[in-house]
C-alpha positions in Angstrom: 3.9 -0.6 31.5 3.0 3.1 31.1 -0.7 4.1 31.2 -2.0 5.1 27.8 -4.4 8.0 27.6 -7.6 7.9 25.6 -6.2 10.7 23.3 -3.0 8.6 22.7 -5.1 5.5 21.8 -7.3 7.5 19.5 -4.2 9.0 17.8 -2.6 5.6 17.4 -5.8 4.2 15.8 -6.1 7.2 13.4 -2.5 6.8 12.3 -2.9 3.2 11.6 -6.1 3.9 9.5 -4.6 6.9 7.8 -1.3 5.1 6.9 -3.1 2.4 5.0 -1.1 1.9 1.8 -2.3 0.5 -1.5 0.2 -0.6 -4.1 -0.8 -0.7 -7.8 1.4 -2.8 -10.0 0.9 -3.0 -13.8 2.7 -4.3 -16.9 2.9 -1.7 -19.7 2.7 -4.1 -22.7 3.7 -1.3 -25.1 7.1 -0.6 -23.5 7.5 -3.9 -21.6 8.0 -2.1 -18.3 6.5 -3.3 -15.1 5.6 -0.2 -13.0 4.4 0.3 -9.4 2.8 3.2 -7.6 1.9 3.6 -3.9 -1.2 5.3 -2.6 -1.9 6.5 1.0 -5.1 7.9 2.4 -5.1 11.7 2.5 -5.9 13.3 5.9 -9.7 14.0 6.2 -10.6 12.0 3.1 -11.9 8.5 3.8 -10.7 5.8 1.3 -8.8 8.4 -0.8 -5.8 6.0 -1.2 -7.9 3.2 -2.6 -10.1 5.5 -4.7 -7.0 7.1 -6.3 -5.5 3.7 -7.0 -8.7 2.4 -8.6 -8.9 5.5 -10.8 -5.4 4.8 -12.2 -6.3 1.1 -12.5 -9.3 2.0 -14.6 -7.0 3.8 -17.1 -4.6 0.8 -17.1 -7.4 -1.6 -17.5 -8.7 0.4 -20.6 -5.3 -0.4 -22.2 -5.8 -4.1 -21.5 -2.6 -4.2 -19.5 -2.2 -6.7 -16.6 -2.5 -5.1 -13.2 -3.0 -5.8 -9.5 -3.9 -3.8 -6.5 -2.6 -4.9 -3.1 -3.1 -3.6 0.4 0.1 -3.3 2.5 -0.2 -5.2 5.8 1.2 -3.9 9.1 3.6 -6.9 9.3 5.3 -6.0 6.0 3.3 -8.4 3.8 0.8 -7.6 1.1 -2.8 -8.7 0.5 -4.2 -9.0 -3.0 -7.3 -6.8 -3.3 -8.1 -7.1 -6.9 -6.5 -7.7 -10.3 -7.4 -8.0 -14.0 -5.9 -9.3 -17.3 -4.0 -12.0 -15.4 -2.3 -9.3 -13.2 -2.2 -11.5 -10.1 0.8 -13.2 -11.6 2.9 -9.9 -11.7 
């Protein structure tokens, strides 16, 4: 195995934190469309991905449309973070 420098380890940790993806899915009841949007943290802005996703979720929630917010897991799965209006069933 090759030795890993402290700088390389720090970069790997930063990339895994920065690449955190949040997926917002909602059902537009007016048009019948189920839509999805992905959010990723912006460099230098902690929690920007989740904050941007929650800002859009607030607008969707005001329309009383079902929605859910999931965090993408490193292994390819998803973890339900929150939902409203029965959105966990989307």
